[in-house]
Structure formats: structure tokens, C-alpha cells
GUPA-771509 format. One record per residue (C-alpha): residue in one letter; x, y, z; residue number from 1. Coordinates in nm, 4 decimals, always signed. Layout:
BEGIN
@r = A; xx = X; yy = Y; zz = Z; k = NUM
...
END
This chain:
BEGIN
@r = M; xx = +1.1248; yy = +2.2545; zz = -5.0308; k = 1
@r = L; xx = +1.2569; yy = +2.2858; zz = -4.6803; k = 2
@r = E; xx = +1.4556; yy = +1.9914; zz = -4.5534; k = 3
@r = T; xx = +1.3665; yy = +1.8314; zz = -4.2270; k = 4
@r = P; xx = +1.6005; yy = +1.9640; zz = -3.9705; k = 5
@r = P; xx = +1.8100; yy = +1.7147; zz = -3.7922; k = 6
@r = E; xx = +1.6953; yy = +1.5917; zz = -3.4526; k = 7
@r = T; xx = +1.8357; yy = +1.7989; zz = -3.1659; k = 8
@r = P; xx = +2.1022; yy = +1.5880; zz = -2.9914; k = 9
@r = A; xx = +2.0106; yy = +1.4836; zz = -2.6394; k = 10
@r = T; xx = +2.1540; yy = +1.6882; zz = -2.3529; k = 11
@r = P; xx = +2.4803; yy = +1.5233; zz = -2.2629; k = 12
@r = T; xx = +2.4866; yy = +1.3445; zz = -1.9286; k = 13
@r = P; xx = +2.7057; yy = +1.5207; zz = -1.6793; k = 14
@r = P; xx = +3.0244; yy = +1.3102; zz = -1.6306; k = 15
@r = D; xx = +2.9702; yy = +1.2941; zz = -1.2538; k = 16
@r = L; xx = +2.5972; yy = +1.2453; zz = -1.2590; k = 17
@r = R; xx = +2.6104; yy = +0.8734; zz = -1.1598; k = 18
@r = R; xx = +2.8561; yy = +0.9505; zz = -0.8806; k = 19
@r = R; xx = +2.6464; yy = +1.2260; zz = -0.7379; k = 20
@r = R; xx = +2.3382; yy = +1.0089; zz = -0.7528; k = 21
@r = I; xx = +2.5031; yy = +0.7236; zz = -0.5756; k = 22
@r = I; xx = +2.6422; yy = +0.9595; zz = -0.3026; k = 23
@r = G; xx = +2.3075; yy = +1.1288; zz = -0.2707; k = 24
@r = M; xx = +2.1168; yy = +0.8036; zz = -0.2312; k = 25
@r = L; xx = +2.3692; yy = +0.6629; zz = +0.0110; k = 26
@r = I; xx = +2.3244; yy = +0.9635; zz = +0.2344; k = 27
@r = W; xx = +1.9444; yy = +0.9414; zz = +0.2047; k = 28
@r = A; xx = +1.9621; yy = +0.5694; zz = +0.2887; k = 29
@r = V; xx = +2.1733; yy = +0.6237; zz = +0.5985; k = 30
@r = V; xx = +1.9493; yy = +0.8983; zz = +0.7229; k = 31
@r = F; xx = +1.6315; yy = +0.6970; zz = +0.6509; k = 32
@r = A; xx = +1.7789; yy = +0.3913; zz = +0.8354; k = 33
@r = V; xx = +1.8635; yy = +0.5997; zz = +1.1336; k = 34
@r = G; xx = +1.5169; yy = +0.7431; zz = +1.1381; k = 35
@r = V; xx = +1.3602; yy = +0.3942; zz = +1.1250; k = 36
@r = W; xx = +1.5811; yy = +0.2788; zz = +1.4010; k = 37
@r = F; xx = +1.5002; yy = +0.5573; zz = +1.6450; k = 38
@r = I; xx = +1.1502; yy = +0.6680; zz = +1.5363; k = 39
@r = G; xx = +0.9958; yy = +0.3864; zz = +1.3417; k = 40
@r = V; xx = +0.8764; yy = +0.3057; zz = +0.9898; k = 41
@r = P; xx = +0.6894; yy = +0.6069; zz = +0.8478; k = 42
@r = T; xx = +0.3490; yy = +0.4418; zz = +0.8235; k = 43
@r = S; xx = +0.1238; yy = +0.6728; zz = +1.0286; k = 44
@r = D; xx = +0.1192; yy = +1.0029; zz = +0.8405; k = 45
@r = P; xx = +0.1273; yy = +1.0404; zz = +0.4626; k = 46
@r = L; xx = +0.3066; yy = +1.3795; zz = +0.5087; k = 47
@r = I; xx = +0.5947; yy = +1.2095; zz = +0.6810; k = 48
@r = A; xx = +0.6104; yy = +0.9271; zz = +0.4213; k = 49
@r = F; xx = +0.6045; yy = +1.1732; zz = +0.1234; k = 50
@r = G; xx = +0.8546; yy = +1.3939; zz = +0.3068; k = 51
@r = W; xx = +1.1000; yy = +1.1029; zz = +0.2982; k = 52
@r = L; xx = +1.0116; yy = +1.0347; zz = -0.0717; k = 53
@r = W; xx = +1.0700; yy = +1.4013; zz = -0.1543; k = 54
@r = L; xx = +1.4098; yy = +1.3802; zz = +0.0077; k = 55
@r = A; xx = +1.4850; yy = +1.0726; zz = -0.2019; k = 56
@r = T; xx = +1.3942; yy = +1.2622; zz = -0.5219; k = 57
@r = I; xx = +1.6272; yy = +1.5439; zz = -0.4122; k = 58
@r = A; xx = +1.9018; yy = +1.2931; zz = -0.3487; k = 59
@r = W; xx = +1.8501; yy = +1.1253; zz = -0.6879; k = 60
@r = R; xx = +1.8352; yy = +1.4582; zz = -0.8779; k = 61
@r = N; xx = +2.0765; yy = +1.6621; zz = -0.6549; k = 62
@r = H; xx = +2.2092; yy = +1.8218; zz = -0.9654; k = 63
@r = A; xx = +1.8723; yy = +1.9692; zz = -1.0611; k = 64
@r = P; xx = +1.7833; yy = +2.3363; zz = -0.9892; k = 65
@r = L; xx = +1.5708; yy = +2.4302; zz = -0.6916; k = 66
@r = R; xx = +1.2544; yy = +2.4923; zz = -0.8998; k = 67
@r = T; xx = +1.2649; yy = +2.1223; zz = -1.0016; k = 68
@r = H; xx = +1.2540; yy = +2.0112; zz = -0.6308; k = 69
@r = L; xx = +0.9792; yy = +2.2535; zz = -0.5454; k = 70
@r = S; xx = +0.7682; yy = +2.1145; zz = -0.8201; k = 71
@r = F; xx = +0.7273; yy = +1.7977; zz = -0.6151; k = 72
@r = L; xx = +0.5498; yy = +2.0080; zz = -0.3525; k = 73
@r = R; xx = +0.3314; yy = +2.1544; zz = -0.6055; k = 74
@r = D; xx = +0.2223; yy = +1.8120; zz = -0.7519; k = 75
@r = W; xx = +0.2203; yy = +1.6084; zz = -0.4270; k = 76
@r = L; xx = +0.1136; yy = +1.8245; zz = -0.1369; k = 77
@r = P; xx = -0.2674; yy = +1.8309; zz = -0.2424; k = 78
@r = I; xx = -0.2493; yy = +1.4392; zz = -0.2729; k = 79
@r = A; xx = -0.0754; yy = +1.4021; zz = +0.0559; k = 80
@r = L; xx = -0.3302; yy = +1.6234; zz = +0.2320; k = 81
@r = L; xx = -0.6118; yy = +1.4160; zz = +0.0741; k = 82
@r = L; xx = -0.4548; yy = +1.0923; zz = +0.2146; k = 83
@r = V; xx = -0.4320; yy = +1.2708; zz = +0.5563; k = 84
@r = V; xx = -0.8051; yy = +1.3361; zz = +0.5352; k = 85
@r = Y; xx = -0.8522; yy = +0.9739; zz = +0.4274; k = 86
@r = N; xx = -0.6525; yy = +0.8451; zz = +0.7205; k = 87
@r = V; xx = -0.8312; yy = +1.0593; zz = +0.9847; k = 88
@r = S; xx = -1.1873; yy = +1.0196; zz = +0.8475; k = 89
@r = R; xx = -1.1712; yy = +0.6398; zz = +0.8306; k = 90
@r = S; xx = -1.1443; yy = +0.6373; zz = +1.2063; k = 91
@r = W; xx = -1.4904; yy = +0.7780; zz = +1.2170; k = 92
@r = A; xx = -1.6377; yy = +0.5113; zz = +0.9832; k = 93
@r = D; xx = -1.7791; yy = +0.2995; zz = +1.2619; k = 94
@r = D; xx = -1.9672; yy = +0.5821; zz = +1.4216; k = 95
@r = F; xx = -2.2820; yy = +0.5180; zz = +1.1988; k = 96
@r = F; xx = -2.3323; yy = +0.1520; zz = +1.1941; k = 97
@r = A; xx = -2.2462; yy = -0.1505; zz = +1.4154; k = 98
@r = P; xx = -1.9463; yy = -0.3466; zz = +1.2884; k = 99
@r = H; xx = -2.0309; yy = -0.6731; zz = +1.1026; k = 100
@r = V; xx = -1.8578; yy = -0.9756; zz = +1.2523; k = 101
@r = T; xx = -2.0307; yy = -1.3086; zz = +1.2064; k = 102
@r = P; xx = -2.1015; yy = -1.2740; zz = +0.8311; k = 103
@r = L; xx = -1.7306; yy = -1.2608; zz = +0.7585; k = 104
@r = I; xx = -1.6573; yy = -1.5578; zz = +0.9883; k = 105
@r = D; xx = -1.9425; yy = -1.7676; zz = +0.8219; k = 106
@r = T; xx = -1.8229; yy = -1.6797; zz = +0.4776; k = 107
@r = D; xx = -1.4684; yy = -1.7773; zz = +0.5450; k = 108
@r = K; xx = -1.5874; yy = -2.1045; zz = +0.6973; k = 109
@r = A; xx = -1.8163; yy = -2.1765; zz = +0.4205; k = 110
@r = M; xx = -1.5499; yy = -2.1194; zz = +0.1562; k = 111
@r = W; xx = -1.2556; yy = -2.2833; zz = +0.3284; k = 112
@r = G; xx = -1.3942; yy = -2.4984; zz = +0.6077; k = 113
@r = W; xx = -1.3492; yy = -2.8099; zz = +0.3911; k = 114
@r = L; xx = -0.9802; yy = -2.7438; zz = +0.4007; k = 115
@r = T; xx = -0.9369; yy = -2.6180; zz = +0.7581; k = 116
@r = G; xx = -1.1530; yy = -2.8424; zz = +0.9504; k = 117
@r = G; xx = -1.4300; yy = -2.5950; zz = +0.9824; k = 118
@r = Q; xx = -1.2160; yy = -2.3090; zz = +1.1015; k = 119
@r = V; xx = -1.1535; yy = -1.9725; zz = +0.9527; k = 120
@r = P; xx = -0.8163; yy = -1.9738; zz = +0.7597; k = 121
@r = T; xx = -0.6616; yy = -1.7370; zz = +1.0172; k = 122
@r = T; xx = -0.7126; yy = -1.9615; zz = +1.3201; k = 123
@r = W; xx = -0.5959; yy = -2.2666; zz = +1.1102; k = 124
@r = L; xx = -0.2766; yy = -2.0848; zz = +1.0064; k = 125
@r = Q; xx = -0.1833; yy = -1.9619; zz = +1.3451; k = 126
@r = E; xx = -0.2695; yy = -2.3047; zz = +1.5081; k = 127
@r = H; xx = -0.0019; yy = -2.4600; zz = +1.2754; k = 128
@r = L; xx = +0.2498; yy = -2.1630; zz = +1.2226; k = 129
@r = Y; xx = +0.2447; yy = -1.9610; zz = +1.5431; k = 130
@r = H; xx = +0.3034; yy = -2.0282; zz = +1.9011; k = 131
@r = P; xx = +0.2601; yy = -1.7512; zz = +2.1609; k = 132
@r = G; xx = +0.5924; yy = -1.6294; zz = +2.3027; k = 133
@r = Q; xx = +0.7915; yy = -1.7473; zz = +1.9997; k = 134
@r = T; xx = +0.9100; yy = -1.5396; zz = +1.7100; k = 135
@r = P; xx = +1.0196; yy = -1.7653; zz = +1.4295; k = 136
@r = W; xx = +1.2386; yy = -1.6230; zz = +1.1453; k = 137
@r = W; xx = +0.9545; yy = -1.6070; zz = +0.8931; k = 138
@r = L; xx = +0.7785; yy = -1.3474; zz = +1.1022; k = 139
@r = A; xx = +1.0443; yy = -1.1042; zz = +0.9921; k = 140
@r = I; xx = +0.9340; yy = -1.1717; zz = +0.6294; k = 141
@r = V; xx = +0.5743; yy = -1.1424; zz = +0.7241; k = 142
@r = T; xx = +0.6248; yy = -0.8140; zz = +0.8995; k = 143
@r = L; xx = +0.8302; yy = -0.6620; zz = +0.6156; k = 144
@r = V; xx = +0.5500; yy = -0.7694; zz = +0.3687; k = 145
@r = Y; xx = +0.2933; yy = -0.6039; zz = +0.5921; k = 146
@r = V; xx = +0.4866; yy = -0.2795; zz = +0.6333; k = 147
@r = S; xx = +0.5552; yy = -0.2661; zz = +0.2583; k = 148
@r = H; xx = +0.1804; yy = -0.1673; zz = +0.2121; k = 149
@r = F; xx = +0.2705; yy = +0.1730; zz = +0.3412; k = 150
@r = L; xx = +0.5740; yy = +0.2295; zz = +0.1247; k = 151
@r = T; xx = +0.5382; yy = +0.0411; zz = -0.1978; k = 152
@r = V; xx = +0.2595; yy = +0.2212; zz = -0.3763; k = 153
@r = P; xx = +0.3827; yy = +0.5723; zz = -0.2782; k = 154
@r = T; xx = +0.7267; yy = +0.4760; zz = -0.3951; k = 155
@r = I; xx = +0.5958; yy = +0.3533; zz = -0.7244; k = 156
@r = A; xx = +0.4081; yy = +0.6681; zz = -0.7695; k = 157
@r = V; xx = +0.7101; yy = +0.8898; zz = -0.6984; k = 158
@r = I; xx = +0.9238; yy = +0.7014; zz = -0.9434; k = 159
@r = L; xx = +0.6579; yy = +0.7454; zz = -1.2086; k = 160
@r = W; xx = +0.6412; yy = +1.1109; zz = -1.1175; k = 161
@r = V; xx = +1.0167; yy = +1.1334; zz = -1.1866; k = 162
@r = R; xx = +1.0208; yy = +0.9265; zz = -1.5106; k = 163
@r = D; xx = +0.6838; yy = +0.9591; zz = -1.6747; k = 164
@r = R; xx = +0.4215; yy = +1.2186; zz = -1.5647; k = 165
@r = R; xx = +0.1627; yy = +1.0700; zz = -1.8020; k = 166
@r = S; xx = +0.1823; yy = +0.7369; zz = -1.6414; k = 167
@r = W; xx = +0.1984; yy = +0.8939; zz = -1.3002; k = 168
@r = A; xx = -0.1352; yy = +1.0643; zz = -1.3661; k = 169
@r = R; xx = -0.2937; yy = +0.7299; zz = -1.4730; k = 170
@r = F; xx = -0.1676; yy = +0.5477; zz = -1.1675; k = 171
@r = M; xx = -0.2837; yy = +0.8246; zz = -0.9300; k = 172
@r = R; xx = -0.6301; yy = +0.8331; zz = -1.0669; k = 173
@r = R; xx = -0.6689; yy = +0.4611; zz = -1.0030; k = 174
@r = W; xx = -0.5056; yy = +0.4829; zz = -0.6540; k = 175
@r = F; xx = -0.7154; yy = +0.7722; zz = -0.5403; k = 176
@r = T; xx = -1.0376; yy = +0.6175; zz = -0.6665; k = 177
@r = L; xx = -0.9569; yy = +0.2921; zz = -0.4992; k = 178
@r = C; xx = -0.9098; yy = +0.4770; zz = -0.1717; k = 179
@r = V; xx = -1.2405; yy = +0.6639; zz = -0.2094; k = 180
@r = F; xx = -1.4251; yy = +0.3309; zz = -0.2862; k = 181
@r = G; xx = -1.2751; yy = +0.1767; zz = +0.0145; k = 182
@r = L; xx = -1.3437; yy = +0.4627; zz = +0.2486; k = 183
@r = A; xx = -1.7109; yy = +0.4728; zz = +0.1423; k = 184
@r = T; xx = -1.7414; yy = +0.1005; zz = +0.2068; k = 185
@r = Y; xx = -1.5878; yy = +0.1562; zz = +0.5630; k = 186
@r = F; xx = -1.8680; yy = +0.3925; zz = +0.6365; k = 187
@r = L; xx = -2.1441; yy = +0.1864; zz = +0.4874; k = 188
@r = Y; xx = -2.0314; yy = -0.1620; zz = +0.5997; k = 189
@r = P; xx = -1.7827; yy = -0.1539; zz = +0.9018; k = 190
@r = A; xx = -1.6453; yy = -0.4931; zz = +0.9429; k = 191
@r = A; xx = -1.4290; yy = -0.6426; zz = +1.2174; k = 192
@r = P; xx = -1.1019; yy = -0.8440; zz = +1.1472; k = 193
@r = P; xx = -1.0251; yy = -1.1704; zz = +1.3131; k = 194
@r = W; xx = -0.8209; yy = -1.0296; zz = +1.6006; k = 195
@r = W; xx = -1.0986; yy = -0.7951; zz = +1.6890; k = 196
@r = A; xx = -1.3699; yy = -1.0695; zz = +1.6698; k = 197
@r = H; xx = -1.1635; yy = -1.2921; zz = +1.9086; k = 198
@r = E; xx = -1.1031; yy = -0.9957; zz = +2.1599; k = 199
@r = H; xx = -1.4718; yy = -0.9271; zz = +2.1598; k = 200
@r = R; xx = -1.5486; yy = -1.3040; zz = +2.2166; k = 201
@r = Q; xx = -1.7302; yy = -1.3424; zz = +1.8774; k = 202
@r = L; xx = -1.4670; yy = -1.5810; zz = +1.7404; k = 203
@r = A; xx = -1.3975; yy = -1.8616; zz = +1.9839; k = 204
@r = E; xx = -1.0743; yy = -1.9891; zz = +1.8461; k = 205
@r = P; xx = -0.7673; yy = -1.7846; zz = +1.9656; k = 206
@r = V; xx = -0.6313; yy = -1.5196; zz = +1.7258; k = 207
@r = A; xx = -0.3257; yy = -1.3123; zz = +1.7908; k = 208
@r = R; xx = -0.2424; yy = -0.9891; zz = +1.6104; k = 209
@r = I; xx = +0.1166; yy = -1.0567; zz = +1.5031; k = 210
@r = S; xx = +0.1722; yy = -0.8353; zz = +1.2014; k = 211
@r = T; xx = +0.4513; yy = -0.6365; zz = +1.3680; k = 212
@r = N; xx = +0.6048; yy = -0.9262; zz = +1.5701; k = 213
@r = G; xx = +0.8773; yy = -0.9665; zz = +1.3107; k = 214
@r = W; xx = +1.0560; yy = -0.6526; zz = +1.4192; k = 215
@r = D; xx = +1.1880; yy = -0.8469; zz = +1.7200; k = 216
@r = V; xx = +1.3508; yy = -1.1031; zz = +1.4839; k = 217
@r = I; xx = +1.5268; yy = -0.8291; zz = +1.2918; k = 218
@r = G; xx = +1.6272; yy = -0.6404; zz = +1.6071; k = 219
@r = L; xx = +1.4396; yy = -0.3161; zz = +1.5137; k = 220
@r = H; xx = +1.2439; yy = -0.2956; zz = +1.8447; k = 221
@r = G; xx = +1.1899; yy = +0.0708; zz = +1.7941; k = 222
@r = A; xx = +1.0494; yy = +0.0338; zz = +1.4469; k = 223
@r = G; xx = +0.6892; yy = -0.0105; zz = +1.5794; k = 224
@r = N; xx = +0.6834; yy = +0.2587; zz = +1.8482; k = 225
@r = T; xx = +0.5939; yy = +0.6223; zz = +1.8013; k = 226
@r = L; xx = +0.4723; yy = +0.6306; zz = +1.4528; k = 227
@r = N; xx = +0.3034; yy = +0.3018; zz = +1.4485; k = 228
@r = A; xx = +0.1427; yy = +0.3823; zz = +1.7831; k = 229
@r = L; xx = +0.0015; yy = +0.6922; zz = +1.6172; k = 230
@r = Q; xx = -0.1161; yy = +0.4851; zz = +1.3419; k = 231
@r = V; xx = -0.3112; yy = +0.2524; zz = +1.5710; k = 232
@r = E; xx = -0.4716; yy = +0.5543; zz = +1.7525; k = 233
@r = Q; xx = -0.5844; yy = +0.7037; zz = +1.4215; k = 234
@r = S; xx = -0.6970; yy = +0.3932; zz = +1.2380; k = 235
@r = N; xx = -1.0284; yy = +0.2234; zz = +1.2409; k = 236
@r = P; xx = -1.0157; yy = -0.1136; zz = +1.3902; k = 237
@r = V; xx = -1.3279; yy = -0.2270; zz = +1.2026; k = 238
@r = A; xx = -1.2222; yy = -0.1214; zz = +0.8535; k = 239
@r = A; xx = -1.1588; yy = -0.4756; zz = +0.7338; k = 240
@r = M; xx = -1.3855; yy = -0.4778; zz = +0.4340; k = 241
@r = P; xx = -1.2339; yy = -0.4457; zz = +0.1729; k = 242
@r = S; xx = -0.8689; yy = -0.5167; zz = +0.2412; k = 243
@r = L; xx = -0.6861; yy = -0.2101; zz = +0.0957; k = 244
@r = H; xx = -0.3553; yy = -0.3722; zz = +0.1844; k = 245
@r = T; xx = -0.4130; yy = -0.6327; zz = -0.0820; k = 246
@r = A; xx = -0.6113; yy = -0.3974; zz = -0.3006; k = 247
@r = W; xx = -0.3157; yy = -0.1555; zz = -0.3199; k = 248
@r = A; xx = -0.0773; yy = -0.4439; zz = -0.3957; k = 249
@r = M; xx = -0.3000; yy = -0.5828; zz = -0.6722; k = 250
@r = M; xx = -0.3589; yy = -0.2370; zz = -0.8103; k = 251
@r = A; xx = +0.0117; yy = -0.1786; zz = -0.8400; k = 252
@r = V; xx = +0.0703; yy = -0.5144; zz = -1.0093; k = 253
@r = A; xx = -0.2333; yy = -0.4801; zz = -1.2394; k = 254
@r = F; xx = -0.1119; yy = -0.1436; zz = -1.3560; k = 255
@r = F; xx = +0.2173; yy = -0.2908; zz = -1.4661; k = 256
@r = L; xx = +0.1069; yy = -0.6319; zz = -1.6016; k = 257
@r = P; xx = +0.0296; yy = -0.4951; zz = -1.9619; k = 258
@r = L; xx = +0.3765; yy = -0.3405; zz = -1.9727; k = 259
@r = V; xx = +0.5886; yy = -0.6464; zz = -1.9031; k = 260
@r = R; xx = +0.6279; yy = -0.9826; zz = -2.0704; k = 261
@r = R; xx = +0.4088; yy = -1.2559; zz = -1.9389; k = 262
@r = R; xx = +0.6986; yy = -1.4606; zz = -1.8125; k = 263
@r = W; xx = +0.7411; yy = -1.1930; zz = -1.5396; k = 264
@r = W; xx = +0.3702; yy = -1.2091; zz = -1.4375; k = 265
@r = P; xx = +0.4194; yy = -1.4861; zz = -1.1781; k = 266
@r = L; xx = +0.6871; yy = -1.2774; zz = -1.0058; k = 267
@r = L; xx = +0.4701; yy = -0.9697; zz = -0.9945; k = 268
@r = L; xx = +0.1623; yy = -1.1546; zz = -0.8831; k = 269
@r = A; xx = +0.3631; yy = -1.3073; zz = -0.5990; k = 270
@r = Y; xx = +0.3543; yy = -0.9782; zz = -0.4172; k = 271
@r = P; xx = -0.0310; yy = -0.9527; zz = -0.3764; k = 272
@r = L; xx = -0.0436; yy = -1.3187; zz = -0.2930; k = 273
@r = A; xx = +0.2355; yy = -1.2729; zz = -0.0158; k = 274
@r = M; xx = +0.0364; yy = -0.9879; zz = +0.1178; k = 275
@r = T; xx = -0.2788; yy = -1.1974; zz = +0.1264; k = 276
@r = F; xx = -0.1035; yy = -1.4700; zz = +0.3236; k = 277
@r = T; xx = +0.0468; yy = -1.2073; zz = +0.5596; k = 278
@r = L; xx = -0.2982; yy = -1.0474; zz = +0.6315; k = 279
@r = V; xx = -0.4816; yy = -1.3629; zz = +0.6960; k = 280
@r = Y; xx = -0.1987; yy = -1.5331; zz = +0.8994; k = 281
@r = T; xx = -0.1494; yy = -1.2365; zz = +1.1188; k = 282
@r = G; xx = -0.5209; yy = -1.1900; zz = +1.2106; k = 283
@r = E; xx = -0.5617; yy = -0.8665; zz = +1.0165; k = 284
@r = H; xx = -0.8074; yy = -0.9814; zz = +0.7593; k = 285
@r = Y; xx = -1.0373; yy = -1.2646; zz = +0.6427; k = 286
@r = V; xx = -0.9944; yy = -1.4105; zz = +0.2950; k = 287
@r = I; xx = -1.3257; yy = -1.2594; zz = +0.1946; k = 288
@r = D; xx = -1.1806; yy = -0.9201; zz = +0.2705; k = 289
@r = V; xx = -0.9004; yy = -0.9931; zz = +0.0309; k = 290
@r = L; xx = -1.1278; yy = -1.1147; zz = -0.2497; k = 291
@r = V; xx = -1.3605; yy = -0.8023; zz = -0.2160; k = 292
@r = G; xx = -1.0439; yy = -0.5891; zz = -0.2325; k = 293
@r = W; xx = -0.9358; yy = -0.7579; zz = -0.5535; k = 294
@r = A; xx = -1.2898; yy = -0.7042; zz = -0.6905; k = 295
@r = Y; xx = -1.2563; yy = -0.3365; zz = -0.6125; k = 296
@r = V; xx = -0.9368; yy = -0.3182; zz = -0.8096; k = 297
@r = G; xx = -1.1134; yy = -0.4637; zz = -1.1094; k = 298
@r = L; xx = -1.4065; yy = -0.2241; zz = -1.0667; k = 299
@r = V; xx = -1.1646; yy = +0.0817; zz = -1.0395; k = 300
@r = F; xx = -0.9723; yy = -0.0057; zz = -1.3537; k = 301
@r = L; xx = -1.2987; yy = -0.0508; zz = -1.5402; k = 302
@r = V; xx = -1.4559; yy = +0.2778; zz = -1.4189; k = 303
@r = V; xx = -1.1372; yy = +0.4862; zz = -1.4484; k = 304
@r = G; xx = -1.0448; yy = +0.3391; zz = -1.7795; k = 305
@r = L; xx = -1.4003; yy = +0.4152; zz = -1.9194; k = 306
@r = A; xx = -1.3786; yy = +0.7661; zz = -1.7823; k = 307
@r = E; xx = -1.0367; yy = +0.8246; zz = -1.9441; k = 308
@r = R; xx = -1.1549; yy = +0.7002; zz = -2.2738; k = 309
@r = W; xx = -1.4683; yy = +0.9175; zz = -2.2581; k = 310
@r = W; xx = -1.2522; yy = +1.2242; zz = -2.1676; k = 311
@r = A; xx = -1.0062; yy = +1.1514; zz = -2.4614; k = 312
@r = A; xx = -1.3045; yy = +1.1188; zz = -2.7003; k = 313
@r = R; xx = -1.4527; yy = +1.4317; zz = -2.5771; k = 314
@r = R; xx = -1.1311; yy = +1.6248; zz = -2.6200; k = 315
@r = R; xx = -1.0974; yy = +1.5008; zz = -2.9784; k = 316
@r = T; xx = -1.4467; yy = +1.6088; zz = -3.0500; k = 317
@r = L; xx = -1.3953; yy = +1.9611; zz = -2.9044; k = 318
@r = S; xx = -1.0667; yy = +2.0035; zz = -3.0895; k = 319
END
């Protein structure tokens, strides 16, 4: 009887691997910081964002052969192009139906008016926590939370791609499906955010759009210029329902909740809650937009989970 061969020992870690990674990531961080200072946070174009993330993977694995780095393009370029199509097409979403305004206002007042004196939460928060012409320190935190939407989920996806391709595929299926559901809703039910409603005189109380005002507190005055201006030009101003900002945040957290101990759940859930406060406070969304976004996350996890189980059962049957 043949004996079970001993396990193949793991490939030894190069002695200088840690040093090379530290140096590589420091170089990447410096270049990225300079880019943010002079150009802005890469929020407008998925190709630019994924370009930075690709450079980060090269910096982290600078010891790897060229084919390893090129595999990133093979796996990510189709996804980045799909996100480009998503970004561009959502700007057409309000070409078919008139934007909905008063139903969102009425819903927020019905849900929260007892607490806000009959106002929508956005106007109540700005009445108490914002004064035109002033930039309190907490606006820096608000802006960083807002901008994290454009970087957090792609960064998580890239880390999963580096460490665990199976988890990466599961994560990407949920992320892409969520984007498709959101885009379909933007076409079928264009909805205006609070700042738009006030500008078009459908919300009497004053609402300022202050999601990027925190850059002035930090001193990164250029962080919201070229790239963010391009984002404003390409985006759809009446794509408030659902809030994909909070949906992306909740999706990322929901994906990892089963993988961590429950004592860490409050820390993870603090992120989508912080995003919720940020979006409502800055005039970007109503609370109802957030709740619908969370519901979409639950629906996506249900649909994709069922599809994955069906596909796994089908493969077992065929094999």
C-alpha cells in the first residue's frame, strides 16, 4: 500500500519581501497623494480609479513576474468598462420620465416629522449643524465619508482579488447586480434629492449641497476640481432612489458580517450608518432613499445567493 506523500512545504517567503512591499506601497502612497493634491480624488472615472488600484497591486507584489500584473487587466478591464457604461448611461435615466420630488418629501415628513417638527431630516440637520459660510471641523469627516463611497468597495474588491479569487467572484456578482438594479430604478423612477428640490422651489426650507465642503477644512482645495467636476457633468442629478452610496456600504458590510465575530458587527455597521448621516445631512439623499437602498441589498443577496446555489446544484447533477 502506497504511503501518503508528505505535504509539499510552502514556498519560502523571500527575506526581503516585507521590505520590498513597504517601499513599494510608500512610493505608491506618495504618488497617489500628489495626484489627489493636484488633480483630485479619482471619483469620476472607474478606469482612473482602477488604474490607481492596479498600481497598488503592482506595488504590493513588486516581486511578482509581469504576467501576474497583466492578469489584473484580464480580470478587471471588462468590469471597469461595464462601470464606465453604468456611469454614462445613468445620466440619461431622466430622459424618459419626469423626476419625482414631492413623494419623497412627503414620505420623509411622514416618517420623521414627529421628531423634526414637520421638516424633512435634511433641513432639520442643516438648521442645527450647518451655517452658510462656515466650515466646522466635522465637515472634513463628512466629506471623507462621502468620498469613501468611490474608493471603499473597489478597494475591497481588489484586496479580495489578490487574496481569494473565489470570494472576489462572489463579491463582484453582488456588486454588479446591485448596480444593475439601481440603474434600472433610475430609468423607471427618477427621483430628485433634497438639494435639487430646493433649487427648483419644490422644497421651501433651504438646503445646501455640502458633501465636498470638508476639503476646505483639510486644505485640499484642489481635491474637488477636475475629476469631481467631470463627475458632476456625467452624473444624473435625479438618481436619488435608491441611494447606492449607502447600498454599496451596506453590501460591503453584509458580505463580511458572516465572516467576523459578532462583537465586531457594531464597528462594521457604523460605516453604512455614517454614510447615511452624511448623505442626509449634506442634502444628497432623503432617508427613504437610504432605506430603499438597504432593501435592494437584501434583495440582491437573496437573488444572487439563490442563483449561486442553483448553479452549484446543477453542476453537481451534470457531473
